[in-house]
LUMBADREN-603697 format. One record per residue: x, y, z of N, C-alpha, C, O in turn. Coordinates in Angstrom, 3 decimals. Example, Ala and Ser with C-alpha at 12.3 -4.5 7.8 and 13.67 -1.06 7.14 Angstrom:
BEGIN
      n.x      n.y      n.z     ca.x     ca.y     ca.z      c.x      c.y      c.z      o.x      o.y      o.z
   13.190   -5.690    7.800   12.300   -4.500    7.800   13.200   -3.300    7.800   14.236   -3.319    8.465
   12.850   -2.250    7.080   13.670   -1.060    7.140   12.900    0.030    7.870   13.409    1.138    8.039
END
This chain:
BEGIN
      n.x      n.y      n.z     ca.x     ca.y     ca.z      c.x      c.y      c.z      o.x      o.y      o.z
  -15.511  -32.420  -79.102  -17.432  -32.532  -79.606  -18.236  -33.023  -78.480  -18.096  -34.176  -78.071
  -18.941  -32.330  -78.044  -19.987  -32.481  -76.826  -20.787  -33.928  -77.087  -20.666  -34.510  -78.165
  -21.503  -34.385  -76.148  -21.988  -35.895  -76.133  -23.647  -35.452  -76.419  -24.364  -34.533  -76.023
  -23.766  -36.219  -77.008  -25.052  -35.959  -77.387  -25.982  -36.268  -76.427  -26.820  -35.482  -75.986
  -25.826  -37.487  -76.082  -26.318  -38.439  -74.766  -26.234  -38.035  -73.625  -25.369  -38.521  -72.896
  -27.113  -37.028  -73.143  -27.054  -36.487  -71.786  -27.724  -37.211  -70.951  -28.924  -36.975  -70.808
  -26.922  -38.534  -70.017  -27.072  -39.026  -68.813  -25.626  -38.722  -67.854  -24.556  -38.135  -68.011
  -26.363  -39.556  -66.715  -25.966  -39.068  -65.792  -25.696  -40.719  -65.158  -26.521  -41.143  -64.349
  -24.743  -41.436  -65.485  -24.311  -42.403  -64.940  -23.305  -42.989  -64.010  -22.126  -43.227  -64.270
  -23.960  -43.196  -62.846  -22.754  -43.384  -61.263  -23.584  -44.292  -61.024  -24.433  -44.669  -61.831
  -23.389  -44.837  -59.639  -23.553  -45.522  -58.122  -24.838  -44.885  -57.721  -25.907  -45.465  -57.537
  -24.616  -43.754  -57.623  -26.116  -43.176  -56.906  -27.495  -43.171  -57.687  -28.640  -43.157  -57.235
  -27.088  -43.184  -58.857  -28.956  -43.601  -59.638  -29.152  -44.624  -60.263  -30.201  -44.934  -60.827
  -28.309  -45.143  -60.223  -28.362  -46.688  -61.212  -28.629  -47.854  -59.856  -27.732  -48.426  -59.237
  -29.746  -47.958  -59.685  -30.031  -49.073  -58.399  -30.672  -50.308  -58.808  -31.434  -50.556  -59.743
  -29.941  -51.366  -57.438  -30.518  -52.781  -57.681  -29.665  -53.167  -56.851  -28.464  -52.970  -56.666
  -30.937  -54.087  -56.096  -30.428  -55.056  -54.979  -31.399  -55.058  -53.646  -32.399  -54.376  -53.868
  -31.392  -55.489  -52.650  -32.108  -56.142  -51.653  -32.394  -55.182  -50.793  -31.404  -54.608  -50.341
  -33.862  -54.664  -50.261  -34.069  -53.160  -49.768  -34.272  -54.124  -47.787  -34.038  -55.298  -47.503
  -34.688  -53.166  -47.019  -34.970  -53.485  -45.356  -36.119  -52.987  -45.408  -36.287  -52.102  -46.247
  -36.885  -53.253  -44.832  -38.223  -52.903  -44.332  -38.473  -52.846  -42.799  -37.938  -53.713  -42.108
  -39.111  -52.060  -42.317  -39.513  -51.404  -41.083  -40.877  -50.998  -40.675  -41.672  -50.553  -41.503
  -41.133  -51.120  -39.581  -42.217  -50.901  -39.275  -42.525  -50.150  -37.847  -41.675  -50.395  -36.991
  -43.405  -49.430  -37.509  -43.306  -48.778  -36.468  -44.907  -48.462  -35.758  -45.823  -48.704  -36.545
  -45.254  -48.057  -34.651  -46.527  -47.966  -34.522  -46.883  -46.609  -34.746  -46.113  -45.674  -34.526
  -48.295  -46.462  -35.276  -48.839  -44.722  -35.737  -48.498  -43.948  -33.997  -48.853  -42.777  -34.136
  -48.335  -44.007  -33.529  -47.988  -43.373  -31.892  -46.386  -42.710  -32.619  -46.162  -41.504  -32.730
  -45.576  -43.638  -32.978  -44.322  -42.920  -32.979  -44.422  -41.916  -33.700  -45.285  -41.936  -34.578
  -43.494  -40.632  -33.528  -43.682  -39.466  -34.413  -43.040  -39.870  -35.834  -42.101  -40.640  -36.037
  -43.801  -39.140  -36.759  -42.933  -39.382  -38.085  -41.732  -38.516  -38.360  -41.589  -37.305  -38.188
  -40.636  -39.714  -38.980  -39.432  -38.732  -39.124  -39.008  -37.887  -39.807  -39.374  -37.688  -40.965
  -38.060  -37.170  -39.126  -37.499  -36.225  -39.902  -36.698  -36.199  -40.550  -36.634  -35.467  -41.537
  -35.839  -36.999  -40.183  -34.485  -37.586  -41.248  -34.386  -39.191  -40.860  -34.843  -39.675  -39.825
  -33.696  -39.916  -41.903  -33.476  -41.189  -41.959  -32.868  -41.994  -40.440  -32.979  -43.146  -40.020
  -32.098  -40.581  -39.828  -31.482  -40.967  -38.535  -32.360  -40.959  -37.564  -31.972  -41.283  -36.442
  -33.788  -40.573  -37.786  -35.004  -41.011  -36.754  -35.588  -42.636  -37.326  -36.628  -42.811  -36.691
  -35.398  -43.627  -38.064  -35.658  -44.440  -38.158  -34.928  -45.725  -37.933  -35.407  -46.786  -37.532
  -33.492  -45.413  -38.311  -32.286  -46.380  -37.904  -30.779  -45.365  -37.709  -30.332  -44.398  -38.325
  -30.485  -45.874  -36.957  -28.777  -45.355  -36.300  -28.068  -45.304  -37.950  -28.039  -46.304  -38.668
  -27.615  -44.183  -38.296  -26.831  -44.355  -39.757  -25.681  -44.718  -39.380  -24.965  -44.698  -40.382
  -24.821  -45.195  -38.061  -23.641  -45.497  -37.783  -23.564  -47.078  -37.401  -22.540  -47.672  -37.737
  -24.546  -47.765  -36.745  -24.824  -49.134  -36.287  -25.633  -49.515  -37.470  -25.058  -50.244  -38.278
  -26.619  -49.234  -37.680  -27.755  -49.532  -38.767  -28.753  -50.318  -37.746  -29.575  -51.137  -38.158
  -28.586  -49.969  -36.311  -29.803  -50.492  -35.483  -30.870  -49.704  -35.397  -30.729  -48.501  -35.181
  -32.453  -50.444  -35.601  -33.463  -49.434  -35.423  -33.588  -48.318  -34.291  -32.930  -48.472  -33.261
  -34.097  -47.624  -34.385  -34.237  -46.393  -33.699  -35.150  -46.584  -32.411  -36.002  -47.254  -32.995
  -35.577  -46.520  -31.245  -36.572  -46.653  -30.346  -37.993  -46.586  -31.199  -38.318  -45.629  -31.901
  -38.832  -47.874  -30.988  -39.568  -47.866  -31.573  -40.398  -48.396  -33.227  -41.538  -48.673  -33.599
  -39.311  -48.328  -33.707  -39.123  -49.182  -35.057  -38.567  -50.767  -34.994  -37.761  -51.195  -34.167
  -39.134  -51.446  -35.959  -38.793  -52.826  -35.775  -38.554  -53.312  -37.164  -39.279  -52.892  -38.066
  -37.470  -54.277  -37.447  -37.540  -54.986  -38.694  -38.475  -56.175  -38.920  -38.907  -57.041  -38.159
  -38.600  -55.989  -39.892  -39.612  -57.283  -40.739  -38.702  -58.323  -41.131  -39.293  -59.258  -41.671
  -37.228  -58.496  -41.020  -36.541  -59.308  -41.124  -36.010  -59.984  -42.890  -35.913  -59.165  -43.803
  -35.829  -60.908  -43.055  -35.790  -61.375  -44.495  -36.956  -61.589  -45.431  -37.912  -62.221  -44.981
  -37.006  -61.131  -46.717  -37.719  -61.145  -47.201  -37.876  -62.185  -48.845  -36.817  -62.752  -49.114
  -38.818  -62.398  -49.680  -38.551  -63.285  -50.418  -39.290  -62.419  -51.722  -40.320  -61.825  -51.404
  -38.891  -62.308  -53.030  -39.466  -61.764  -54.229  -39.253  -60.080  -54.169  -39.877  -59.219  -54.790
  -38.316  -59.949  -53.345  -38.047  -58.384  -53.214  -38.876  -57.426  -52.471  -39.529  -58.130  -51.700
  -39.108  -56.542  -52.340  -39.851  -55.362  -51.410  -40.153  -54.284  -52.797  -39.271  -53.624  -53.347
  -41.817  -54.302  -53.245  -42.357  -53.466  -54.128  -42.901  -52.807  -54.178  -44.065  -53.209  -54.182
  -42.753  -51.113  -54.270  -43.456  -50.020  -54.114  -44.029  -49.693  -55.025  -43.332  -49.554  -56.030
  -45.472  -49.415  -55.168  -46.353  -49.499  -56.440  -46.786  -47.868  -56.247  -46.410  -47.223  -55.268
  -47.306  -47.516  -56.911  -47.866  -46.211  -57.134  -48.695  -45.467  -58.200  -48.270  -44.801  -59.145
  -50.251  -45.781  -57.768  -50.960  -46.079  -59.438  -52.274  -44.929  -59.151  -52.755  -44.686  -58.044
  -52.761  -44.212  -60.683  -53.560  -43.420  -59.994  -54.771  -43.747  -61.325  -54.357  -44.244  -62.372
  -56.147  -43.441  -61.168  -57.058  -43.353  -62.547  -56.923  -42.006  -62.295  -56.401  -41.366  -61.381
  -57.777  -41.586  -63.770  -57.910  -40.253  -64.478  -59.356  -40.206  -65.309  -60.031  -41.164  -65.685
  -59.554  -39.103  -65.436  -61.147  -38.905  -66.142  -60.672  -38.181  -67.507  -59.971  -37.196  -67.278
  -60.874  -38.422  -68.742  -60.588  -37.790  -69.768  -61.412  -36.808  -69.699  -62.287  -36.730  -68.837
  -61.114  -35.546  -71.041  -62.204  -34.624  -71.447  -62.429  -34.439  -73.017  -61.414  -34.249  -73.687
  -63.425  -34.469  -73.541  -63.475  -34.367  -75.133  -64.436  -33.423  -75.626  -65.262  -33.099  -74.773
  -64.564  -32.927  -76.666  -65.998  -32.382  -77.302  -66.145  -32.817  -78.426  -65.160  -33.154  -79.084
  -67.464  -32.918  -78.937  -67.346  -33.646  -80.520  -66.923  -32.780  -81.171  -66.305  -33.591  -81.860
  -66.717  -32.025  -81.531  -65.937  -31.694  -82.689  -64.208  -31.677  -82.993  -63.529  -31.183  -83.893
  -63.831  -32.610  -81.563  -62.363  -32.728  -81.809  -62.193  -34.431  -81.749  -62.723  -35.074  -80.843
  -61.570  -34.930  -82.583  -62.084  -36.704  -82.384  -60.755  -37.035  -81.738  -60.129  -37.790  -82.482
  -59.936  -36.682  -80.363  -59.373  -36.970  -79.425  -59.886  -36.083  -78.503  -60.485  -35.009  -78.568
  -59.272  -37.231  -77.122  -59.141  -36.274  -75.644  -58.331  -35.018  -75.856  -57.453  -34.802  -76.692
  -58.899  -34.114  -74.761  -58.289  -32.839  -75.027  -57.572  -32.270  -73.591  -57.133  -31.123  -73.501
  -57.535  -33.077  -72.690  -57.701  -33.204  -71.321  -57.732  -34.291  -70.622  -58.676  -35.050  -70.839
  -56.666  -34.692  -69.543  -56.876  -35.920  -68.636  -56.365  -35.408  -67.046  -55.259  -34.940  -66.776
  -57.220  -35.584  -66.331  -57.049  -35.165  -64.601  -57.250  -36.495  -63.987  -58.128  -37.270  -64.369
  -56.375  -36.758  -62.974  -56.585  -37.652  -62.026  -57.611  -37.605  -60.957  -57.841  -36.524  -60.414
  -58.282  -38.730  -60.586  -59.430  -38.839  -59.980  -59.369  -39.682  -58.560  -60.191  -39.663  -57.644
  -58.217  -40.380  -58.659  -57.724  -41.139  -57.456  -56.425  -41.765  -57.722  -56.013  -42.181  -58.805
  -55.697  -41.777  -56.312  -54.393  -42.053  -56.219  -54.251  -43.258  -55.306  -54.966  -43.258  -54.304
  -53.467  -44.245  -55.496  -53.480  -45.282  -54.784  -51.719  -46.123  -54.732  -51.308  -46.785  -55.685
  -50.910  -45.905  -53.455  -50.021  -46.640  -53.335  -50.073  -48.063  -52.238  -50.956  -48.400  -51.449
  -48.674  -48.743  -52.580  -48.805  -49.722  -51.616  -47.148  -50.727  -51.825  -46.370  -50.688  -52.778
  -47.089  -51.273  -50.981  -45.959  -51.508  -50.454  -46.077  -53.376  -50.673  -47.126  -53.705  -50.120
  -45.490  -54.421  -51.172  -45.636  -55.616  -50.704  -44.583  -56.203  -51.304  -43.960  -55.793  -52.283
  -44.355  -57.515  -50.460  -43.043  -58.165  -50.177  -44.116  -59.756  -49.867  -45.325  -59.977  -49.814
  -42.886  -60.566  -49.726  -42.680  -61.884  -48.802  -42.333  -62.126  -47.563  -41.127  -62.175  -47.803
  -42.399  -62.338  -46.325  -41.820  -62.313  -45.019  -41.127  -63.937  -44.863  -41.702  -64.922  -44.400
  -40.189  -63.886  -45.224  -39.828  -65.402  -45.136  -39.053  -66.156  -43.521  -38.725  -67.322  -43.298
  -38.975  -64.998  -42.688  -38.577  -65.132  -41.334  -40.089  -66.050  -40.580  -41.034  -65.335  -40.247
  -40.165  -67.032  -40.441  -41.407  -67.818  -39.680  -41.473  -68.283  -38.483  -41.680  -69.393  -37.992
  -41.148  -66.692  -37.889  -41.705  -66.355  -36.544  -42.753  -66.091  -36.181  -43.633  -65.480  -36.787
  -42.765  -66.622  -34.927  -44.568  -66.204  -34.339  -44.640  -64.530  -34.400  -45.683  -63.990  -34.768
  -43.590  -63.828  -34.059  -43.885  -62.426  -34.302  -44.268  -61.853  -35.824  -44.939  -60.842  -36.031
  -43.701  -62.707  -36.819  -43.524  -61.731  -38.165  -45.049  -62.867  -38.693  -45.570  -62.784  -39.806
  -45.499  -63.829  -37.609  -46.872  -64.579  -38.282  -47.951  -63.914  -37.442  -49.142  -64.210  -37.529
  -47.416  -62.927  -36.561  -48.435  -62.458  -35.745  -49.126  -60.741  -36.447  -50.120  -60.066  -36.178
  -47.983  -60.592  -37.418  -48.369  -59.427  -38.099  -48.865  -59.521  -39.420  -49.622  -58.823  -40.094
  -48.248  -60.555  -39.608  -48.957  -60.702  -41.318  -50.317  -61.061  -41.305  -51.225  -60.635  -42.018
  -50.342  -61.851  -40.454  -52.179  -62.698  -40.133  -53.311  -61.942  -39.326  -54.506  -62.234  -39.308
  -52.638  -60.840  -38.618  -53.222  -60.088  -37.595  -54.125  -60.980  -36.368  -55.314  -61.143  -36.093
  -52.507  -61.536  -35.710  -52.928  -62.319  -34.844  -53.070  -61.744  -33.183  -52.811  -60.592  -32.833
  -53.440  -62.607  -32.484  -53.476  -61.813  -30.790  -51.640  -61.486  -30.393  -50.602  -61.174  -30.977
  -52.165  -61.825  -28.946  -50.874  -61.924  -28.503  -50.012  -62.770  -28.088  -50.465  -63.478  -27.189
  -48.948  -62.989  -28.376  -48.027  -64.194  -28.173  -47.888  -64.363  -26.622  -47.744  -63.417  -25.847
  -47.929  -65.253  -26.380  -48.124  -65.619  -24.424  -46.925  -66.887  -24.685  -46.815  -67.648  -25.646
  -46.115  -66.779  -23.459  -45.514  -68.033  -23.039  -46.117  -68.868  -22.133  -47.005  -68.266  -21.531
  -45.994  -70.010  -21.792  -46.779  -70.851  -21.075  -46.056  -71.994  -21.179  -45.459  -72.252  -22.224
  -46.016  -73.088  -19.751  -44.834  -73.737  -19.329  -46.067  -74.602  -19.352  -47.192  -74.211  -19.041
  -45.690  -76.028  -19.822  -46.324  -77.233  -19.727  -45.289  -78.678  -19.751  -44.832  -79.223  -20.756
  -45.121  -79.032  -18.486  -44.923  -80.364  -18.776  -43.180  -79.986  -18.468  -42.289  -80.739  -18.860
  -42.924  -78.761  -17.744  -41.555  -78.411  -17.000  -40.624  -77.522  -18.485  -39.487  -77.052  -18.508
  -41.683  -77.581  -19.565  -41.194  -77.082  -21.177  -41.729  -75.755  -21.309  -42.897  -75.746  -20.918
  -41.365  -74.716  -21.674  -41.802  -73.401  -22.157  -42.152  -73.426  -23.654  -41.360  -73.868  -24.487
  -43.591  -72.847  -24.026  -43.896  -73.132  -25.374  -44.581  -71.425  -25.628  -45.020  -70.742  -24.703
  -44.541  -71.059  -26.841  -44.786  -69.806  -27.148  -46.104  -70.377  -27.594  -46.291  -71.541  -27.950
  -47.106  -69.288  -27.520  -48.705  -69.370  -28.303  -49.299  -68.393  -28.882  -49.390  -67.250  -28.435
  -49.654  -68.728  -29.723  -50.125  -67.635  -30.607  -51.611  -67.345  -31.025  -51.778  -68.267  -31.823
  -52.574  -66.785  -31.002  -54.111  -67.174  -31.505  -54.147  -66.294  -32.756  -53.750  -65.171  -33.066
  -54.878  -67.428  -33.406  -55.025  -66.504  -34.946  -56.941  -66.527  -35.397  -57.582  -67.425  -34.852
  -57.343  -66.027  -35.887  -58.762  -65.471  -35.850  -59.381  -64.491  -36.600  -58.949  -64.473  -37.752
  -60.112  -63.787  -36.403  -60.865  -63.333  -37.553  -61.476  -61.779  -36.913  -62.570  -61.429  -36.470
  -60.209  -61.113  -37.115  -60.392  -59.901  -36.400  -61.221  -59.239  -37.058  -61.498  -59.830  -38.102
  -62.061  -57.723  -36.869  -62.966  -56.826  -37.450  -62.183  -55.824  -37.695  -62.769  -55.097  -38.497
  -61.102  -55.376  -37.408  -60.183  -54.494  -37.604  -58.766  -54.449  -38.232  -58.179  -55.501  -37.981
  -58.245  -53.847  -38.743  -56.313  -53.698  -39.085  -55.954  -53.388  -38.509  -56.589  -52.666  -37.740
  -54.873  -53.577  -38.355  -53.749  -52.283  -37.340  -53.021  -51.453  -38.102  -52.083  -51.871  -38.781
  -53.345  -50.317  -38.070  -52.474  -49.305  -39.042  -50.885  -48.556  -38.386  -50.791  -47.822  -37.403
  -49.914  -48.970  -39.180  -48.771  -48.840  -38.609  -47.790  -47.553  -39.510  -48.391  -47.266  -40.545
  -46.757  -46.922  -39.390  -45.733  -46.341  -40.472  -44.962  -47.741  -40.932  -44.962  -48.805  -40.312
  -44.503  -47.533  -41.813  -43.634  -48.340  -42.383  -42.672  -47.699  -43.455  -42.948  -46.784  -44.231
  -41.308  -48.481  -43.310  -40.331  -47.790  -43.888  -39.657  -49.227  -45.013  -39.686  -50.454  -44.919
  -39.168  -48.375  -45.893  -38.444  -49.346  -46.880  -36.821  -48.611  -47.039  -36.818  -47.436  -47.406
  -35.786  -49.123  -46.834  -34.685  -48.753  -47.103  -33.825  -49.561  -47.600  -33.843  -50.787  -47.489
  -32.428  -48.399  -48.607  -31.924  -49.326  -49.282  -30.815  -48.570  -49.685  -30.822  -47.545  -50.367
  -29.763  -49.233  -49.152  -28.378  -49.229  -49.142  -27.382  -48.684  -50.372  -26.309  -49.268  -50.219
  -27.338  -48.120  -51.107  -26.764  -47.752  -52.719  -25.530  -48.233  -52.545  -25.313  -48.640  -51.404
  -24.113  -48.370  -53.776  -23.129  -48.596  -53.466  -22.263  -47.939  -52.991  -21.191  -48.499  -52.763
  -22.469  -46.149  -52.596  -21.834  -45.129  -52.023  -21.940  -45.140  -50.628  -21.381  -44.354  -49.863
  -22.894  -46.331  -50.245  -23.178  -46.451  -49.123  -23.889  -45.886  -48.211  -23.959  -46.203  -47.024
  -24.491  -44.934  -48.830  -25.438  -43.894  -48.575  -27.049  -44.266  -48.688  -27.469  -44.693  -49.764
  -27.771  -44.130  -47.782  -29.016  -44.460  -47.496  -30.099  -44.017  -48.188  -30.534  -43.014  -47.622
  -30.843  -44.348  -49.313  -32.564  -43.641  -49.586  -33.388  -44.770  -48.764  -33.245  -45.960  -48.484
  -34.247  -43.830  -48.553  -35.922  -44.463  -47.442  -37.094  -44.198  -47.788  -37.074  -43.045  -48.220
  -38.086  -44.605  -47.841  -39.172  -44.414  -48.593  -39.908  -44.652  -47.282  -39.746  -45.796  -46.856
  -40.584  -43.960  -46.624  -41.338  -44.009  -44.992  -42.547  -43.674  -45.185  -42.781  -42.588  -45.714
  -43.764  -44.679  -44.732  -44.992  -44.381  -45.540  -46.076  -43.683  -43.887  -46.328  -44.405  -42.922
  -46.293  -42.954  -43.945  -47.185  -42.258  -42.767  -48.172  -42.979  -42.046  -48.269  -43.003  -40.819
  -49.140  -43.759  -43.128  -49.961  -44.432  -42.689  -50.346  -46.011  -43.734  -51.043  -45.909  -44.743
  -49.727  -47.469  -43.248  -50.413  -48.632  -43.859  -51.292  -49.396  -43.054  -51.543  -49.284  -41.854
  -51.795  -50.329  -44.048  -52.438  -51.210  -43.004  -52.374  -52.581  -44.224  -52.338  -52.337  -45.430
  -52.367  -54.250  -43.578  -52.429  -54.727  -44.527  -53.668  -54.975  -45.251  -54.824  -54.728  -44.907
  -53.215  -55.514  -46.327  -54.717  -55.569  -47.758  -54.960  -57.266  -47.563  -54.232  -58.035  -46.935
  -55.931  -57.516  -48.136  -56.550  -59.067  -48.170  -55.196  -60.135  -49.137  -55.054  -60.006  -50.353
  -54.660  -60.756  -48.604  -53.528  -61.481  -48.850  -53.381  -62.599  -48.931  -52.694  -62.986  -47.985
  -53.822  -63.811  -49.938  -53.941  -65.447  -49.512  -52.324  -65.936  -48.832  -51.245  -65.661  -49.357
  -52.457  -66.467  -47.958  -51.128  -66.942  -47.618  -51.149  -68.555  -47.097  -51.818  -68.917  -46.130
  -50.412  -69.342  -47.800  -50.433  -70.233  -47.472  -49.205  -71.465  -46.969  -48.546  -72.050  -47.829
  -49.075  -71.664  -45.918  -47.623  -72.296  -44.994  -47.527  -74.080  -45.859  -48.441  -74.867  -46.105
  -46.471  -74.159  -46.046  -46.545  -75.625  -47.136  -45.687  -76.659  -46.530  -44.475  -76.670  -46.749
  -46.234  -77.481  -45.818  -44.805  -78.453  -45.497  -45.111  -79.587  -46.195  -46.202  -80.151  -46.277
  -43.615  -80.003  -46.904  -43.455  -80.994  -48.080  -42.117  -81.443  -48.334  -41.248  -80.623  -48.036
  -41.666  -82.720  -48.887  -40.310  -82.739  -48.957  -40.097  -82.050  -49.666  -39.442  -81.214  -49.044
  -40.211  -81.579  -51.117  -39.739  -80.649  -51.819  -40.514  -79.677  -52.176  -41.742  -79.755  -52.147
  -39.856  -78.656  -52.551  -40.612  -77.258  -53.140  -39.828  -76.097  -52.700  -38.625  -76.120  -52.438
  -40.825  -74.800  -52.624  -40.507  -73.371  -52.404  -40.366  -73.363  -50.800  -41.092  -74.029  -50.062
  -39.360  -72.541  -50.377  -39.137  -72.330  -49.338  -40.289  -71.563  -48.596  -40.814  -70.766  -49.373
  -40.864  -71.544  -47.317  -41.847  -70.769  -46.807  -41.889  -69.627  -46.831  -40.792  -69.078  -46.933
  -42.691  -69.042  -46.781  -42.775  -67.506  -46.904  -44.423  -66.896  -46.778  -45.465  -67.520  -46.978
  -44.255  -65.581  -46.410  -46.170  -65.254  -46.058  -45.682  -64.291  -46.948  -44.556  -63.808  -46.828
  -46.828  -63.847  -48.240  -47.065  -63.054  -48.696  -47.302  -61.441  -48.078  -47.329  -62.150  -47.073
  -47.406  -60.685  -47.862  -47.969  -59.365  -47.501  -47.933  -57.989  -48.781  -47.190  -57.922  -49.760
  -48.867  -57.126  -48.397  -49.331  -56.276  -49.118  -49.742  -54.736  -48.798  -50.628  -54.151  -49.421
  -49.038  -54.198  -47.823  -49.628  -52.709  -47.317  -50.137  -51.793  -48.423  -49.590  -51.475  -49.479
  -51.503  -51.396  -47.844  -51.796  -50.512  -48.835  -51.676  -49.177  -47.524  -51.985  -49.026  -46.342
  -51.122  -48.526  -48.468  -51.027  -46.723  -47.510  -52.104  -46.229  -47.843  -52.760  -46.478  -48.854
  -52.431  -45.186  -46.634  -53.539  -44.327  -46.886  -52.962  -42.853  -46.671  -51.899  -42.517  -46.148
  -53.828  -42.189  -47.146  -53.532  -40.624  -47.401  -53.477  -40.337  -45.703  -54.313  -40.925  -45.018
  -52.600  -39.534  -45.111  -52.645  -38.943  -43.705  -53.265  -37.327  -43.984  -52.565  -36.443  -44.478
  -54.559  -37.149  -43.612  -54.988  -35.697  -43.762  -54.526  -35.072  -42.870  -55.474  -34.625  -42.225
  -53.678  -34.796  -42.478  -53.192  -34.103  -40.865  -52.330  -33.309  -41.734  -51.939  -32.184  -41.424
  -52.022  -33.928  -42.871  -50.598  -33.127  -43.623  -51.160  -32.118  -44.835  -51.801  -32.529  -45.803
  -50.794  -30.707  -44.597  -51.489  -29.881  -45.539  -51.066  -30.053  -46.847  -51.744  -29.573  -47.756
  -50.042  -30.667  -47.082  -49.583  -30.553  -48.351  -50.110  -31.910  -49.287  -49.600  -32.938  -48.841
  -50.835  -32.111  -50.246  -51.677  -33.119  -50.880  -50.649  -34.009  -51.435  -50.999  -35.154  -51.719
  -49.288  -33.610  -51.654  -48.361  -33.933  -52.340  -47.426  -34.813  -51.528  -46.329  -35.137  -51.983
  -47.837  -35.192  -50.365  -46.847  -35.575  -48.994  -47.883  -36.573  -48.536  -47.493  -37.059  -47.475
  -48.810  -36.975  -48.833  -49.578  -37.232  -47.860  -49.369  -38.874  -47.206  -49.525  -39.241  -46.041
  -48.908  -39.790  -48.585  -48.459  -41.019  -48.794  -47.317  -41.315  -48.273  -47.290  -42.357  -47.617
  -46.479  -40.787  -48.353  -44.897  -41.011  -47.959  -43.739  -40.052  -48.617  -43.666  -39.669  -49.785
  -43.117  -39.860  -47.844  -41.518  -38.927  -47.963  -40.520  -40.113  -48.495  -40.459  -41.300  -48.175
  -39.973  -39.554  -49.168  -38.433  -40.145  -49.777  -37.248  -39.268  -49.175  -37.059  -38.070  -49.387
  -36.605  -39.996  -48.496  -35.435  -39.280  -47.832  -33.985  -39.868  -48.752  -33.814  -41.087  -48.788
  -33.299  -39.237  -49.246  -32.324  -39.634  -49.737  -30.684  -38.925  -49.259  -30.340  -37.752  -49.404
  -30.026  -39.845  -48.778  -28.778  -39.144  -48.189  -27.365  -38.745  -49.464  -26.864  -39.501  -50.296
  -27.132  -37.659  -49.243  -26.270  -37.224  -50.459  -24.887  -37.176  -49.836  -23.913  -36.859  -50.518
END
C-alpha cells in the first residue's frame, strides 16, 4: 500500500543548529558560489570576508511584507491582495566582546594602538555618527551531511538597537544585540533576487 503522507525526511531538509555569520565590504564582489565566501575545504574566510564570531540567542533571518486588499460592495470578503512593500533583516547578539566587534556594533571610530608608560593599549572612540556603514552579510549553516547552506545579503546596515554592557557579580553573559536591515540592490534586474541569494550545496 502506498504511503498517504508524502514527506521527505532526511538530514538535508530537517534543520536545527547554530550558524556562522560573516561580513564583507560592498566593494567585495558579490559571490557566485559559497566558495567565494569561505574555503569549502578549510572553512577559512575568503579574502575580504570577516567572521563576526560567537553569537548568543541564535541568528534570525526575517522576511516580511505588507499588502493591500481589494474588495467590492457586492461581495462581503476580500477578492484579491497584492504586496505593497517587503522588508528583510538579520538579527543576533555578538558574544565576543572585542574592540573590533564593538566597533562594528556601535559604528565606532578607528582602533588605534598607543604606548603609555611602556605598555601598549588599544583605543576605540564611540560617538554619534551621521551615517551607517553598508556591508555584505553572509549567514552560513553546515547541515548534518556536511553540506553548507548560505544566505548572502547584497546590502545591509545596522538598525537602531539598544545595547547595554553590564558588569555585575551575577547575571547574563555580556553580548551586544545586532540587527541588520537588508536593502534592495537596484542594480539587480531581477526583483526577486535583490535582497539576498540562498546557496545550497547538493
